[in-house]
N, C-alpha and C positions, 0 to 999 in steps of 0.2 A: 578646284579639284586638281589632284596630281596623280600621275600614273606611277605605280610601283611594280617593277618586274621582279618576280620571285625566282628562286634558284631553279625551279622546274620550267622556267620560261613563261609561266602564266603572268599576265598583266592584269592588275587590279587598280581600281580607282579609290582614292581616299581623300578626305578633307585635308586641305593644306594645313601644315602645322602639327599633324598627327605624329606620334612618337613610335619608334620601332616596338616598344613594349605594348603599346595599344594595338598595333597591328598583330603582334604575336597573340594577344588575348582574343582577337577576332578570328584567328586561324585555329587555335587549339589551346585549351587551358593547360594541358601538360607541357606544351612548348613554352608558354608564358612562364610557367612555374620554374622550368629548368634553365631558361634563357639567362645568359650572363652578359652578352654584348651583341652588337649588330655590325654587319659588314655593309657599309653604304658606298656604292660605287667603288668597291674594292678596298675601302679604308675602314679601319676599326673605329667604331663610335660607341658612345654610351647608349643604352636603351632608352634614355630619356631625351635624346636629341630630337629637336623639332625638325621635321622634314618639310622643306619649303618648296621643293621642285621635283620634277620627275627623276627617278633614280632606280638603280638595282638594289635589292635588299636581301640579305641573308640573316636569319636569326640564329645565333650560335649558342650551344650549350657547352659545358666543360668537356674538353676532349684532350687527353694527354698527347695525342698525335698532332694536335693543332696548337702550335706555339702561340698563336694570336689569342686563343681563349685562355690558355694557362697564364699568360702574362697578365691579362686583365684580372683574373681571379687572385693571383699571387700579389699583384700590385695593391689591390684593396686590402689584403691581409697584412701587407707591410704598413699600411695606414693604421690598421687596428693595433698592430704592435706599437707604433709610435704613440697612439692615443693611450694605450695601457701604461707605457713608460711615463708619459706626462702626468697621468693620474697618480702614479706611485712616487714619481720623482719630479716634482714641478720645476726644480732648478735645472733639469736636463735641457740641453739645446739640441735641436734636430738638424740634420744635414740632408742626406738623401736616402731614399729607401726604395730601390728598384726591384722589380722581378728579375730573376736569373733563370738559367736553364732548368734548374729544379728548385723551385721555391722562391725565396726572397731574402733580403736582408735590409737592415736599417742601420746607418752609421749615426752614433749618438755621442755628443760631447757631455760627459758626466764625470764628476769627481766624488769619490774615488771611482775608477773604472768598474763597469759591470763585470760580474763573474758568473760562471755556470750555475753556482749555487742560488743565484737570484732568479734564474729563469722560471722555476715552477710558480713563483708568485706572480711574475709578469704574465705567464701563460694563463693563470687562473683569472687575472683581470681581463685578458683578451677574451676569454670564454664568457665573462660577464657582458662585455661589449657586444659579442655575438648574440647573446640572449636578448639584449635590448633592441635588436632588430633595427638598428639605426639606418635611416635612408641617407644615401650619399647624394649630395646636391652640389652641382657645379655653379660657380659664379665668377665673374671677371671684374677687375678694378683697374682704374688708371694707375700709372706708375706711382704717383705721390701717395695715393690712398693705399696702395699695396704695401708700400714701405711703412706707412704709418701703422697699418694693421700688424705687420711683423715686429715693429718696434714695441707696440703694446704688449705683444706676446714674448718679447725679449729673445727673438729668434735671429741672432746676428748673421748666422750662415745663410738663412733665407734672404736676408737683405743683400748680402754679397751676390747671391745668385740673381736676384731681381736687377741689380745694377749692371749685370753683364748681359741682360737681354737686350736685343735691338729695340730702338725707340718705338718702332711701329708694331712690335709684337704684343699681342694681347696677353695680359698677366692673369692667369686663371688659378682658381683655388677650388678645393673640394672640402665640403663641410659634412661632418657626421656627428650629431649631438653637439657637444660643447667643443669638439675638436675641429680645427681648420688647418689645412696644409697647402702650401704652395705646390701646385701640381698641374701638369699638362694632361693627365689622365692616361688611359681610360679606366673606368671602374664598373664593378657589378652594382646592381640597384640598391642592395642593402646588406648590412653585415650579417643578417640572419641566414644568408645562403652558405656561410662558412660553417659546415657541420662538423669538421674535424680539423684540428690544427696541432702543431707540435713545434716548440722552439728547440733547436738542435744544439747550438753551441755559441759561445762568444769568442771573438778573435779581435786582435788589434788591427787597425787600419789607419793610415795617415790620411788626413784631409787632402783630397785631390791626388791621392797616391804619391804625395811629395813628402819625403822623409824630413824635410825642413819644416813642415807644418806639424800641427798638434796631432798626437795619436788619439784616435777615437775608439769607442767600443762598437764593434760590428756584431750585431745579433742576427744569426741565421735561423730561418724557420721554413716550414712546409705546411700546406693546408690543402684540403680537398672538400668537395661537396658531399662526400659520403665517408663514414668511418671505415668501411671495408677497404676503401682506396688507400686511406692512411695506413691501415694495418699492413696492406700489401707492400706499401712503400717502405715502412719500417722493417719489415721482414727482409726486403732486398737490401736495405741499408746495413742490417746486421750481417747478412751474407757478405756484403762488400767489405765490412770490417774484418771478417775472418780471412778474406782474400787479400787484404791490404799488402801490397808488395813490399812496403817498408818493413813490416813484421816478418813476412816470409823471407825477404831478402837476407835478414840476419839469421833466421833459423836455419835456412838452407845453405848458408855460406855463399850467397850470390854477390852481395854488395853491402857497403855501409857508408855512412857519411859521418865525419868526425868534426868536433868543434874547431879543430885546427884548419879545416877547409870547408866552411859552410857553403853548400851548393856545388861542391866539387866532389863527385862520388869516387869512392875506392872500389874497384872491382876485385872481389875475393876469388879464390881458386876455382870454385865451381861456377861462379859467374863468368869467369874467363872462358871456361869450357863452352858454356852456352853462347857467349858472345862470339867466340871463334867459329862455332858451328854456323851461326847466323851469317857471319861475314863471309865464310867460305862458300856457303850456299849462294849468297849474293854474287860473289865473284864467278862461280860456275855458271849461273844463269845469265850474267851479263856477258860473259865470254861467248856463250851460245848466241846471244843477241847482237854480237859484233860491236861491243864496246871495248875500249882499251882503258886500262886503269892508270891514273896519274896520282901524284901527291904534291900538294902545293904548300908553301911555307906558312907557319903559324903567324908570323909577324911580317908586315909589309909596310912600306913607306906610306905615311899619312896621306900624301898627295894622291895615291891610288884610290883612296876612299872618297876623296873629293871628285875624282874623275867618274867613279862609278855612281856617285850620288848617295852612297851609304852614309857619308859623313853628315851631310845636310839632313837626311831623313832619319838617321839611326844612331847619331853620336851619343845620345843619352844611354844607349844600351851597349856601348863599346868600351873596351879597356884600351888605354894608351900607355906607351913607354917612350923612352928616349935612347937612341943609340948614336954615339959619336956626336952628341949635341943636336941631333936631328930628330923630329917627332915621327913616331911609327905607331901603327894601329895593330892590335891583336885581332885577328879576323873573326867577325861575327857571321860571315858567309864565305863560301868557297868560290863563288863565281868569278871574282876579279882574277884569281889565280888561273882559272881555266881560260879566261880571255887572253891573258898574257901568253899562255902556252900556244893558243891558236895563232897569236900574232907573231910568233917567233920566226915564221917563214911564210912565203907566198903559197896560197892554195889555188888549185884549179877546181872548176865545177865538177871534175871527175873525182875529186877527193871527198865530195860531199854526198850524203850526210857524214859528218865526222862526229863520232859519239865518244865522249870522255866520261868515265866514271871515277868517283873519288869518295873514299871513306875518310872524310876530312874532319878533324877536330876543330870545333869553333867555340868561341867564348862570348857570352852575352851577359851583361849586368842585369840581374833581376833583384828586385827588392827582397829583403830577407823574409818578409811576411808572405811572399808569393811562392817561396821555395817549397817543394813537396816531393820528397824521395827522389826517384829517377824521372818523375813526370815533369818537374820544373826544376832545372838545375842551371848552373852558371857555365858549365862546359859540357859539351856532348859531341857525339860523332854523327854527322849527317851523311847518309848514303846518297850523296849527290851524284847527279849526272848532268852534263851539258851537251846538247846536240846542236851542232852548227850545220845549217842547211840552206838550200835555195828556197825561194818563196813557193815554188810549185811543189816542193817536197813536204810542206808543212802538214798537210792532211794525213799523208801516209805515215809520217813520223809520230804524230799525235796518236793515231790509231795504234801503232806499234807499242807505244808507251802504255796506253790504256790496257792493251792486252797483256803486257808484261806485269803490270800492277795487278790485274785480275788473276793472273796465274799465281802470283805470290800469295794473295789473300785467300784464295781457295785452298791452297796447300795447308794453311794454318786454320782452316775451317771458319773463316770470317765472312759474314755478309757485310755489305757496305752500301752507303748512299752517296750520291754524287751531287756536288754543288758547282755551279758556274759563277765565279766572282768577277764582277765588272769594275770599271774604272773608278778608283777612289778619288777623294778630293785632292790628295797630295801627289797626283799622277804627274809624270813627266811625259813629254811628247804630244803630238798633235791629235786632235779628235779623230781625224781621218785615219791615222795609223792605228789608233785604239779600236776603231770600228772594224778595220780589216782583221786585226788580231782576234777580236771577240767573235766575229763571224767565222773565222777559221776554226776556232774551238767548237763552236756550235755545229759546224758541218761535220767535224770528226765525231762528235757525240751522236749526232743523228745517224751517221753511217754505222756506228757500232750498236745502235739500238738502245743505248743506255738512257734510262730516265734520269732527269736531273732537275734540280731546283735552282733558280737564279738568286744569288746573294748580291744584291745591288751594292756597289761601292766598296767591296771588300777585296778587290784585286791588289796585287803587289804594285808598288809605285811605278814600276817599269812595264807592267803588262797584266792582262787578264789571266785568270787561272782556273783550272779544274781541281777541286779538292775532293778527296775520298775520305768518308767518315765510316770507320769500322764500327760494327756493333758486336759487343761481347756477349757472353752467356747470360749476363744480368740485364741485357737490354740497353746498357750504357753505350754512348757513341764516343769515338776518339778520332780526331782529325789527324791522319797520318800522311798518306800520299798526296802529292800535289804536282800538277803540270802547269808551268807558267810559260806563256809565249811572249817573247821579248824582241821587239824591234829596236829598243832604245840603247841597250848596252853595246851592241855591235857598232852603233853609230858613235857613241861616246868614246869608244876605244879605237875608232877608225879601222875596224876590221874590213877586209876585202877578200874577194876571190876573183879569179879570172873566169868570166863567163864564156859560153861557147862561141860568142861573137868576138872574143878577144878583149872585151871591155871589162874594167874593174867594177864589181858590184858589191853591195853589202850583203853578208849572210844574215839569216834570221836565226834566233837562238831559242832553244827550249831549256828551261831550268826544271829539274824534276827530282823528287825523292819518292821512295816506296815505303821503307820503314819510317821515314821522317827523321827520327833520331834513333840510333841503335839502342841507346840506354832506355829511352822512353818505350820503345817497342818491347824491350825485355820486361819492363814494368807491366805493360798491357798483357803480354803473354802470361806473366806470373799470376796476375789477377784473373785472367780468363780461365786458366787451367788450375787455379788455386795451388800453384806450385807443383802440381802433378803433371809434368810435361810429357808430351808424346815421346815414345822411345827414341826417335831419331835425333831429338834435340836434348834429351834428358842428360844432365851432368853425370848422374850415377844410374846406369841402366840395370845393374845386377848387384846383389850383395849375397855372398856365400855365408851361410850360418851353420856351423857345426853344432850338433846337439850338445856335445861336450868336448872337452879337450882330447878325449880318446879318439876322436874322428878328425882331428885337425890335419893329419897327414893326408887323408883322402880329400879333405876340403881344399888343401893347397893344390893338389893335383887338378881338381875341378877349376880352381881359380886360374892356374897357369894356362890350362887348355883354352878357357874362354878369353883370357887376356890375349893369348896368341891370335885368336880369331878377330881381335880388334874391338871387343866390347869394352865399355867403361864399367869397371867392376871393382868391388871392394870385398875384403875378407874380414869378417868380424870374429876374431879368434879369442875374444875376451872370455874369462871364466864366469859367465853369467847364464841364467836359465834361458832356454830357447824362447819362451814366451816373451821375455823382456827384450831379447834381440829382435824378435819379429815386430814388436810395438815400436822400437827405435827405428827400424827400417821403414815402417809405415809412416812415422812422423817425418822422416826424411824424404818421403814420396818416391822411394825406390821402385822401379817398375816391376822387377821380378826378384823374389827372395828364394834362394835355393837352400832348402833344409837338407842337411847331410847327417845321417845317423847310421845305425848298424845295418838296416836293410838296404840303404842306398850304397853303402860301402861294399856289402856282399854282392849286390847285383850290378855294381859299377854303373849306377844310374843316378838321377837326381829327383828330388821332390820339389816342384816349382809352385810357389805361391804367387798368384797373379794379383797385382795391386788393383786392377780394375774390377775384378770379380770377387776377390778375397777367397777364391777357391784354390785348392792344391791338387796338382796333377803330377803323376810320375812320367818322366821323360828319359829316353836314351839321350846322351849328350849330343850326338850327331843330329838327332831330330830337333832338339832344342835350338841348336845353332841354326839349322835350316829355317825354323819358325821365326827366329829373331831377325835373321838377315832379310827375310821376305817382308817383315813388318817395317824394317828400316828402309828397304828399297822402295816400298810403296808410300813411305812417309805416312803411315797410318796414324789416325788420331785416337 
């Protein structure tokens, strides 16, 4: 017999070798029916796993808030997709098919490449596989037998993957009906649990993300255990399409990207207004927080990037050039420049903490298939800051940065989640230093009372970090702010300060951003507000609309008065019907439309149509000015 500890703390005895699914059936028929995976001693496992010793056990159903359960569900649906493709196109070769944050994809080598027009037929075959209610069975083979099996199935990519596995690693497969796939798992018990699925689109993707390799067909999809869940998701997806910042960016004259500069965005006039407002707000808040602003060069000696470690860890994402016969790197990060500024003179402990802020343009090479509007570009502006401090100042400075980030996000109406990312495999520096740095971040988070999740192994190569994930109005999350604690760079650049005892010591360094990237933050704001920005950041706050050209004179008086008050205002003096002008202003997301006709001219007032309510109200101009200034001052949403 073995002891099983359930989530409520209850301990139960079962026969050795029992499966989680059998335990679920003994507890509740409804639980067994909805169960998709088990958590055994904190690890995700198949429901068919044989339990051989005492353990803790949780039976999990599908839960979109629980990434472990969605990954299992979507991973199985990726196998169903691959099985359907093989049924319809036996010559296709399979590569990998992982679950992703929302849904799954499978990369397939097929000639000619798949198109979106083929997806309905593949989807129909997937639904047939679901109806067949095929059980997923795991089995393992020795290396030679595993390779023979994949050779029989003509799966050359799978053989390549097997050959890269460590000699002592078990080579596992999952079987459903006639279909077998190389896979570590985990999976739901049977295909019949997938009650609703949808293939979304086909994209190109290079094998192993290497443009020197063959381009594959990447098929994306989504699935759920209930049709209503799929319907909700597709509704959100359609709303996201309407809010797509690439579409709105062009329509609202915010930005565009041209063939002559793929991945290099052009900021258009109204986009520059929005950008300047965000940057000026950033400057004002950082001045209040005792930062001083710097600017560092775009191009620096290649040797600097060796010193920082970026060349070794990041060179594939860097651009390089040559000056006077010597190699130089175009900066992908701002931090080495800030380090050089610190190093320009000797500092005392009295100078610390030293807070440097920089709106620095950086360049990073991204594959063309990864580019996406302002969300993924090849050059962008990081709202960087670097804080140099003594070790006993760490906690206070981390808390101050957390509070500043919190202030920014609340102003824009965002809620957020916090992650603590720990030491990655490619880390530099000793374990002892990493432990000190990680504990310092934990201490600061505990003192602020912020709930956080640990993201193991996802820290920067030079230090652990706290990441801030914004949640927008559609429930999507975006990683923007980050706080990275760094003991390594000050050591690599031999930074020092004179301590109170007169000895030279190393400062500690914080790297942090709030927007993350100004361009990407503009994209997030555009989608969050659907282009209908709050008044204080709106590129066009007011548009004056004379009913006819007979009232253009008074409309110009109103325009000049409000322009003098500092509002961003336009005058639509075209010889068009007033209804047409109002619709145009609404499409341009103008906050307030001022309709000027005979009654307004006679009374020397204005009729104000509010974008938020679509209601029209009469105002004295002075009262309207007062209302808008109050809305701007409070940064109302």
